[in-house]
C-alpha positions in Angstrom: -26.4 -87.1 26.3 -22.8 -85.4 26.9 -21.5 -87.8 23.5 -24.1 -86.2 21.7 -23.0 -82.9 22.8 -19.3 -83.7 22.1 -19.4 -85.6 19.0 -21.7 -82.6 17.5 -19.2 -80.0 18.5 -16.8 -82.4 17.1 -18.6 -81.9 13.7 -19.3 -78.7 14.1 -15.8 -77.8 14.4 -14.9 -80.4 11.8 -17.1 -78.5 9.0 -15.9 -75.3 10.2 -13.0 -75.9 9.0 -13.5 -76.9 5.9 -15.5 -73.8 5.8 -12.4 -71.4 6.2 -10.3 -73.2 3.4 -12.9 -73.1 1.4 -13.2 -69.5 1.9 -9.5 -68.5 1.2 -10.0 -70.5 -2.1 -13.0 -68.7 -2.8 -11.4 -65.0 -1.5 -8.3 -65.9 -3.4 -10.8 -66.4 -7.0 -13.0 -63.3 -6.0 -9.9 -61.1 -5.9 -8.4 -62.4 -9.0 -12.0 -61.9 -10.9 -13.3 -65.4 -10.1 -10.6 -67.9 -11.1 -8.0 -68.7 -9.0 -5.2 -71.6 -10.1 -4.6 -74.7 -8.2 -1.3 -73.5 -8.2 -2.1 -70.0 -6.8 -3.9 -72.0 -3.8 -1.2 -74.4 -3.0 2.4 -71.0 -3.4 -0.1 -69.0 -0.6 -0.8 -72.4 2.1 2.9 -73.8 1.5 1.1 -76.7 -0.6 -0.8 -78.3 1.8 -3.0 -80.8 0.0 -6.0 -80.4 3.2 -7.2 -77.9 1.0 -8.5 -79.7 -1.3 -9.6 -82.6 0.0 -13.1 -83.8 -0.6 -14.8 -82.2 1.6 -13.5 -78.7 1.1 -14.5 -78.8 -3.1 -17.9 -80.2 -1.7 -18.6 -76.5 -0.8 -16.3 -75.5 -3.5 -18.9 -76.9 -6.2 -21.5 -75.8 -4.2 -19.7 -71.4 -5.2 -18.4 -72.7 -8.7 -16.6 -75.1 -10.4 -12.8 -76.7 -10.8 -11.3 -76.9 -14.8 -9.2 -78.8 -15.9 -7.4 -77.4 -18.5 -5.1 -80.2 -18.6 -4.9 -83.8 -19.7 -2.1 -85.0 -16.4 -3.4 -83.0 -13.4 -2.5 -84.7 -10.8 -4.7 -82.8 -8.3 -7.8 -83.4 -10.8 -7.8 -79.3 -11.4 -6.1 -76.4 -12.8 -8.6 -74.5 -11.9 -12.2 -72.8 -10.0 -13.8 -70.7 -11.4 -17.1 -68.6 -9.0 -20.2 -68.8 -10.0 -23.0 -65.8 -9.2 -23.7 -67.6 -6.4 -19.6 -67.8 -5.6 -19.5 -64.2 -6.7 -22.4 -63.4 -4.6 -21.5 -64.8 -1.3 -17.2 -63.8 -1.8 -18.9 -60.2 -2.0 -20.4 -60.8 1.5 -17.9 -62.2 3.1 -18.1 -65.7 2.6 -18.5 -67.5 5.5 -17.0 -65.4 8.5 -19.1 -63.2 6.8 -22.3 -65.3 7.5 -20.9 -65.5 10.9 -20.6 -61.8 11.6 -23.9 -61.3 10.4 -25.8 -64.0 12.5 -24.1 -62.0 16.0 -25.6 -59.5 14.7 -28.8 -60.8 14.4 -28.8 -61.8 17.2 -27.6 -59.0 19.5 -30.0 -57.4 17.4 -32.6 -59.7 18.8 -31.7 -59.7 22.2 -31.7 -55.7 22.6 -34.9 -56.0 21.0 -36.1 -58.2 23.3 -34.5 -56.5 26.7 -36.8 -52.9 25.4 -39.7 -55.1 25.8 -39.7 -56.5 28.7 -38.7 -53.1 30.1 -41.6 -51.8 28.4 -44.6 -54.2 30.4 -42.6 -53.6 33.6 -43.5 -50.2 32.9 -46.0 -50.5 32.3 -46.9 -52.2 35.6 -44.7 -50.1 37.6 
């Protein structure tokens, strides 16, 4: 059982790592009107190629499209354009904004549960 939890945590950590890298690219594109060039991305991340790995690109493909304006792009793409879903997602804070919203919902649910329990206790007293 512990091995399953450890593997699940590792997979979650890796996914979070890819989401954060994809989020950086999406935020760069969003701030630039929905488009970003690969050279701008690589300059921001000090040419760390893990930001354009297959796992990150898989996430980016859901929220936009990559384009190759040259015949000999050594990375396979030169521009990344956010689609409508990507623009809305970036406007709402991408993955970190989604995590913040989830925390708020959980806190609200806990507060409602505590309030309901307090009301039941008050009913029987």
